[in-house]
C-alpha positions as CSV (number, residue, x, y, z in Angstrom):
1,X,-17.0,2.8,-23.0
2,X,-14.0,4.6,-22.2
3,X,-14.0,8.5,-23.0
4,X,-11.7,11.0,-23.0
5,X,-12.4,15.0,-21.8
6,X,-9.7,17.5,-21.6
7,X,-9.2,18.7,-17.5
8,X,-5.8,20.9,-16.2
9,X,-4.6,17.6,-13.8
10,X,-2.8,17.9,-10.7
11,X,0.6,17.4,-10.1
12,X,2.4,19.6,-13.5
13,X,-1.4,21.1,-14.2
14,X,-0.8,20.0,-17.4
15,X,-3.8,20.0,-20.4
16,X,-4.1,16.6,-21.7
17,X,-7.0,14.0,-22.4
18,X,-7.4,11.5,-19.5
19,X,-9.5,8.1,-20.0
20,X,-11.6,7.6,-18.3
21,X,-12.9,3.8,-16.9
22,X,-16.5,3.5,-14.9
23,X,-16.5,3.3,-11.5
24,X,-19.7,2.3,-9.2
25,X,-21.5,4.9,-7.9
26,X,-20.9,6.3,-3.5
27,X,-22.4,3.2,-1.1
28,X,-22.4,5.0,2.9
29,X,-24.1,1.2,4.3
30,X,-24.8,-0.5,7.3
31,X,-25.2,2.9,9.0
32,X,-24.3,2.2,12.4
33,X,-22.0,0.4,14.0
34,X,-21.2,-1.8,10.7
35,X,-19.0,-0.3,7.7
36,X,-19.9,1.3,5.6
37,X,-18.7,1.3,2.0
38,X,-16.7,4.2,0.0
39,X,-16.5,3.8,-3.5
40,X,-15.1,5.9,-6.6
41,X,-18.2,7.7,-8.6
42,X,-18.5,6.1,-11.5
43,X,-18.2,9.7,-13.6
44,X,-14.9,10.5,-11.7
45,X,-12.2,10.9,-13.6
46,X,-8.8,7.9,-13.5
47,X,-6.0,10.2,-14.4
48,X,-4.0,6.8,-13.1
49,X,-4.0,3.9,-10.8
50,X,-4.4,5.6,-7.3
51,X,-5.8,9.5,-8.4
52,X,-9.4,10.3,-9.7
53,X,-10.8,13.6,-10.7
54,X,-13.7,13.7,-9.5
55,X,-15.2,17.2,-10.7
56,X,-16.1,20.7,-10.3
57,X,-18.3,21.4,-6.7
58,X,-19.1,24.6,-5.7
59,X,-18.4,25.4,-2.0
60,X,-20.4,26.3,0.8
61,X,-17.9,27.1,2.7
62,X,-15.5,29.3,1.1
63,X,-18.1,30.8,-1.7
64,X,-15.8,29.7,-4.5
65,X,-16.0,27.2,-7.2
66,X,-13.5,24.2,-6.0
67,X,-12.3,21.0,-7.3
68,X,-11.8,17.6,-6.4
69,X,-9.5,14.4,-5.8
70,X,-9.5,11.2,-4.5
71,X,-5.6,9.3,-3.8
72,X,-6.1,5.4,-3.3
73,X,-2.9,4.3,-1.0
74,X,-2.1,0.8,-2.5
75,X,-0.9,-2.4,-0.9
76,X,3.5,-2.8,-2.9
77,X,2.2,-4.6,-5.8
78,X,-1.3,-3.4,-6.7
79,X,-1.5,-1.3,-9.7
80,X,2.2,-0.7,-9.3
81,X,3.9,0.6,-12.4
82,X,7.0,-1.3,-13.3
83,X,9.0,1.1,-13.2
84,X,7.9,2.1,-9.9
85,X,11.1,1.7,-7.3
86,X,13.1,0.8,-10.0
87,X,15.7,1.7,-12.0
88,X,13.7,4.6,-13.9
89,X,16.6,7.3,-14.1
90,X,14.7,10.9,-12.6
91,X,16.4,14.3,-12.2
92,X,12.8,14.5,-9.7
93,X,13.5,15.5,-6.5
94,X,11.8,13.4,-3.8
95,X,8.6,15.5,-3.3
96,X,5.6,16.5,-5.5
97,X,2.4,18.4,-4.7
98,X,-0.9,18.2,-5.8
99,X,-0.7,21.4,-7.8
100,X,2.1,24.3,-7.2
101,X,0.7,27.0,-4.8
102,X,-2.6,24.8,-3.4
103,X,-1.9,24.3,0.5
104,X,-4.0,25.9,3.3
105,X,-4.7,29.2,3.6
106,X,-7.1,29.2,6.6
107,X,-7.0,27.0,10.0
108,X,-10.3,24.5,10.0
109,X,-10.9,22.3,12.4
110,X,-11.2,18.5,11.7
111,X,-13.0,15.0,13.4
112,X,-12.5,11.9,13.7
113,X,-15.0,8.7,14.4
114,X,-12.7,6.6,16.1
115,X,-15.0,3.1,15.4
116,X,-13.1,0.5,14.6
117,X,-13.2,-3.3,13.8
118,X,-9.2,-3.7,14.3
119,X,-9.0,-3.2,18.7
120,X,-7.7,0.2,18.3
121,X,-8.2,2.2,20.7
122,X,-10.1,5.5,20.4
123,X,-7.3,8.1,22.4
124,X,-4.9,6.2,20.6
125,X,-6.4,7.3,17.2
126,X,-7.0,10.4,17.7
127,X,-3.3,11.1,19.0
128,X,-1.4,9.4,16.4
129,X,-3.8,11.8,14.3
130,X,-2.7,14.7,16.3
131,X,0.7,13.6,16.8
132,X,1.3,13.1,12.5
133,X,-0.2,16.6,11.7
134,X,2.4,18.0,14.1
135,X,5.3,16.2,12.6
136,X,4.4,17.5,9.2
137,X,3.7,21.0,11.0
138,X,6.3,21.5,12.9
139,X,8.4,20.1,9.7
140,X,7.9,24.5,8.3
141,X,10.0,26.2,9.2
142,X,8.3,28.4,12.2
143,X,6.0,25.1,12.8
144,X,3.1,27.3,11.5
145,X,-0.2,26.0,12.7
146,X,-1.9,24.6,9.6
147,X,-4.0,21.9,9.8
148,X,-5.6,23.3,13.3
149,X,-7.3,21.3,15.6
150,X,-9.2,18.0,16.2
151,X,-12.0,16.3,17.7
152,X,-13.5,12.8,18.3
153,X,-17.3,12.4,17.2
154,X,-19.6,9.4,17.5
155,X,-21.6,10.6,14.4
156,X,-22.2,8.9,11.1
157,X,-19.2,10.3,9.0
158,X,-19.3,10.2,5.1
159,X,-16.1,11.1,3.1
160,X,-17.0,13.4,0.3
161,X,-16.3,12.2,-3.3
162,X,-19.6,14.2,-4.7
163,X,-19.1,17.8,-3.1
164,X,-17.7,19.6,-0.6
165,X,-19.4,19.8,3.0
166,X,-17.5,22.3,4.8
167,X,-15.7,19.4,7.1
168,X,-12.5,17.4,7.3
169,X,-13.7,13.6,8.3
170,X,-11.9,10.5,9.4
171,X,-13.1,7.3,10.0
172,X,-12.9,3.5,9.3
173,X,-14.5,1.7,6.3
174,X,-14.0,0.0,3.9
175,X,-13.1,0.6,0.2
176,X,-13.8,-1.0,-2.6
177,X,-11.3,-1.0,-4.6
178,X,-8.5,-4.5,-4.6
179,X,-5.2,-3.4,-2.4
180,X,-6.5,-0.2,-1.0
181,X,-6.0,1.1,2.2
182,X,-6.4,4.2,2.7
183,X,-8.2,6.8,0.7
184,X,-7.7,10.6,0.9
185,X,-10.1,13.0,-0.6
186,X,-8.8,17.1,-1.0
187,X,-10.6,19.9,-2.4
188,X,-9.7,23.2,-3.0
189,X,-8.5,25.0,-6.6
190,X,-5.9,24.1,-7.8
191,X,-5.7,25.9,-11.1
192,X,-5.1,29.1,-12.5
193,X,-3.0,31.9,-11.6
194,X,-1.2,30.3,-8.3
195,X,-1.6,32.7,-5.3
196,X,-5.2,31.4,-6.5
197,X,-5.1,28.3,-5.4
198,X,-5.5,27.1,-2.6
199,X,-7.2,23.6,0.1
200,X,-10.2,23.9,1.1
201,X,-11.3,20.4,2.3
202,X,-9.5,16.8,3.2
203,X,-10.8,13.9,4.3
204,X,-9.4,9.9,5.3
205,X,-10.9,6.5,5.2
206,X,-8.7,3.1,6.3
207,X,-10.4,0.4,5.0
208,X,-10.5,-2.2,7.7
209,X,-12.6,-4.9,5.9
210,X,-9.0,-5.9,3.6
211,X,-6.2,-4.8,6.4
212,X,-5.7,-5.7,9.6
213,X,-4.4,-2.5,11.5
214,X,-1.4,-2.2,14.6
215,X,0.2,0.6,16.4
216,X,2.9,-1.6,17.2
217,X,4.2,-2.4,13.7
218,X,2.8,-5.9,13.9
219,X,4.0,-8.1,10.5
220,X,1.2,-9.2,9.4
221,X,-0.9,-5.8,10.4
222,X,-1.1,-2.0,8.4
223,X,0.6,0.2,10.6
224,X,-1.8,2.9,11.6
225,X,0.6,5.8,12.4
226,X,3.0,3.9,9.1
227,X,-0.3,5.1,6.8
228,X,-2.1,7.3,8.8
229,X,1.6,9.8,8.3
230,X,1.5,9.6,4.6
231,X,-2.3,10.4,4.6
232,X,-2.0,13.6,7.0
233,X,0.6,14.3,4.0
234,X,-2.0,14.3,0.8
235,X,-4.2,16.9,3.2
236,X,-1.3,19.0,3.5
237,X,-0.9,19.8,-0.2
238,X,2.2,16.9,-1.1
239,X,1.8,14.2,-3.9
240,X,2.6,10.5,-4.4
241,X,5.8,9.5,-5.0
242,X,6.8,6.6,-7.8
243,X,10.7,7.4,-8.6
244,X,13.4,5.6,-8.4
245,X,15.8,6.9,-4.7
246,X,12.3,7.6,-3.2
247,X,11.1,4.6,-1.7
248,X,12.1,5.9,1.8
249,X,9.8,9.2,1.7
250,X,6.8,9.0,4.0
251,X,4.9,10.0,0.3
252,X,6.0,6.7,-1.4
253,X,3.4,5.7,-3.1
254,X,3.0,1.9,-1.7
255,X,3.3,0.4,0.8
256,X,3.1,-3.0,3.6
257,X,2.2,-4.9,6.2
258,X,4.3,-4.2,8.8
259,X,6.4,-1.3,7.4
260,X,6.4,1.0,9.5
261,X,9.4,4.1,8.1
262,X,6.8,6.1,6.4
263,X,6.4,7.2,10.1
264,X,9.2,9.7,10.2
265,X,10.2,12.2,7.6
266,X,12.7,12.1,4.6
267,X,14.8,14.6,3.7
268,X,12.3,14.7,0.8
269,X,8.9,15.2,3.0
270,X,11.0,17.8,4.4
271,X,12.1,19.5,1.3
272,X,8.6,19.1,-0.2
273,X,6.5,21.2,3.2
274,X,8.8,23.4,2.9
275,X,8.0,24.2,-0.8
276,X,4.7,25.2,-0.4
277,X,4.6,26.4,2.9
């Protein structure tokens, strides 16, 4: 049964009624070298096909009450609105924010478990994530440090769909959502006076069950750099794009096997990250 509640939504912070669709609980399974499965919690509020509100929780790291959002990256044509990339007239710029002025105010380290079933080299995954973060930081005037440095770990990582745990985590697993390539979860303060908004945590999961992955843009595989550059954009506070004329932006909301154009930031991406930072 659908329910409706009132919350401030991201990408505009407009008070609206949001339909909620039941989703399975988060399930970490087959701990060890086997894949985990990550699902959106059943009590999450579905804002649209790609965006879920995870609720409000206390963040022990910042000692603040924060909210969480899960952003799902789909393969082209999955859950795609009919106007996406089409001829829908739009005067909007080719950038979006999770919420205006919701950005990082403190440097935090991140960690990645590079274990994967796709044969991607551990050093490649780590160095590429580091490089993708640098792309976004270098696009900001003055090239500030925003997401800080990372490290490779061999411990089990669990993306935080229920409450933040003070760690920024990246790993490969199974995403229990048809067509989902990757998911980024961001916790922060998205409402209230803009000066008080901030990001406090991010996690990312890349689906290694439904998709094959490549480091070289192979035709029938997802290119890791292409997808990861987009996902890192969410970690900085940028939202997805679906407007006509924005299909070449890194933050355009869909991707396909063999695609590599999201590796490099486009003009809208650069303008957006500078507006935010």
